[in-house]
C-alpha positions in Angstrom: -161.2 -102.4 -125.1 -162.6 -100.9 -127.4 -160.3 -99.4 -129.9 -161.3 -96.2 -131.7 -159.0 -95.8 -134.7 -159.1 -92.6 -136.7 -157.8 -92.9 -140.3 -157.7 -89.4 -141.8 -156.2 -87.1 -144.4 -153.3 -85.1 -143.1 -155.0 -81.8 -143.8 -157.5 -81.7 -141.0 -158.6 -78.3 -139.7 -158.0 -79.5 -136.2 -154.9 -80.7 -134.5 -154.8 -84.5 -134.5 -154.0 -84.7 -130.8 -157.1 -82.6 -130.0 -159.3 -84.8 -132.2 -158.0 -88.0 -130.6 -158.6 -86.4 -127.1 -162.2 -85.5 -128.1 -163.0 -88.9 -129.5 -161.5 -90.5 -126.4 -163.7 -88.3 -124.2 -166.8 -89.2 -126.3 -166.0 -92.9 -126.1 -165.6 -92.7 -122.3 -168.8 -90.8 -121.9 -171.1 -92.8 -124.2 -172.0 -95.3 -121.5 -171.1 -98.5 -123.4 -167.6 -99.0 -122.1 -165.5 -98.8 -118.9 -163.7 -95.5 -119.4 -160.3 -97.0 -118.4 -160.6 -99.6 -121.2 -161.0 -97.2 -124.1 -158.1 -96.8 -126.5 -158.0 -94.1 -129.2 -155.4 -93.5 -131.9 -155.0 -91.8 -135.3 -153.2 -92.5 -138.5 -152.7 -89.7 -141.0 -152.5 -90.2 -144.8 -150.4 -87.6 -146.7 -151.4 -89.0 -150.1 -155.0 -89.6 -151.0 -157.6 -89.1 -153.7 -161.3 -88.7 -153.2 -164.0 -89.3 -155.8 -165.9 -86.2 -154.7 -165.3 -82.5 -154.0 -164.4 -83.0 -150.3 -161.1 -81.5 -149.0 -160.2 -84.6 -147.0 -161.5 -87.5 -145.0 -161.9 -89.2 -141.7 -162.9 -92.8 -141.3 -163.5 -93.9 -137.7 -163.1 -97.6 -137.0 -164.6 -98.8 -133.7 -163.4 -102.3 -132.7 -165.4 -103.6 -129.8 -166.1 -106.9 -128.2 -169.2 -108.7 -129.6 -172.4 -108.4 -127.6 -173.6 -104.9 -128.3 -177.0 -104.6 -129.9 -177.5 -103.3 -133.4 -179.3 -100.3 -131.9 -176.4 -99.5 -129.6 -173.9 -99.7 -132.5 -176.1 -97.4 -134.7 -176.4 -94.9 -131.9 -172.7 -95.0 -131.3 -171.9 -94.4 -135.0 -174.5 -91.7 -135.4 -173.2 -89.8 -132.4 -169.6 -90.3 -133.5 -170.4 -88.8 -136.9 -172.1 -85.8 -135.2 -168.9 -85.2 -133.2 -166.7 -85.4 -136.4 -169.0 -83.0 -138.3 -168.8 -80.6 -135.4 -165.0 -80.8 -135.4 -164.2 -80.7 -139.1 -167.3 -79.5 -140.9 -169.1 -80.7 -144.0 -166.2 -80.3 -146.3 -164.6 -83.6 -145.3 -165.8 -87.0 -146.2 -166.7 -88.7 -143.0 -167.5 -92.4 -142.3 -167.6 -94.7 -139.3 -168.0 -98.4 -138.8 -168.2 -100.8 -135.8 -166.3 -104.0 -136.0 -167.1 -106.9 -133.6 -164.1 -108.6 -132.1 -164.8 -112.2 -131.4 -163.9 -113.3 -127.9 -162.9 -116.8 -129.2 -160.1 -115.3 -131.3 -159.2 -111.9 -129.7 -156.3 -111.8 -127.4 -154.5 -109.1 -125.4 -152.0 -109.1 -122.6 
């Protein structure tokens, strides 16, 4: 735990494997999680339309166990967006959101 899920257009200017690796490193180094618990993956979308002049998009979902403060989540999202901008530039629509997983209903093996 947590899960970092990159939803993105298939036309990224960086290899998806490299982006996943860099997000994984970021997540492990942020100080909020045990590094061996972080999971990062990506899903590419071949077909998409954007309502702006951006070339493509990345939306980063961060699913984490409840209990982090609002400030911790805001810092995490802001730093994640800085990373994404550094990797793909301003020509891509970038967004990120934290989702709390409720311990009463989240299960894993």
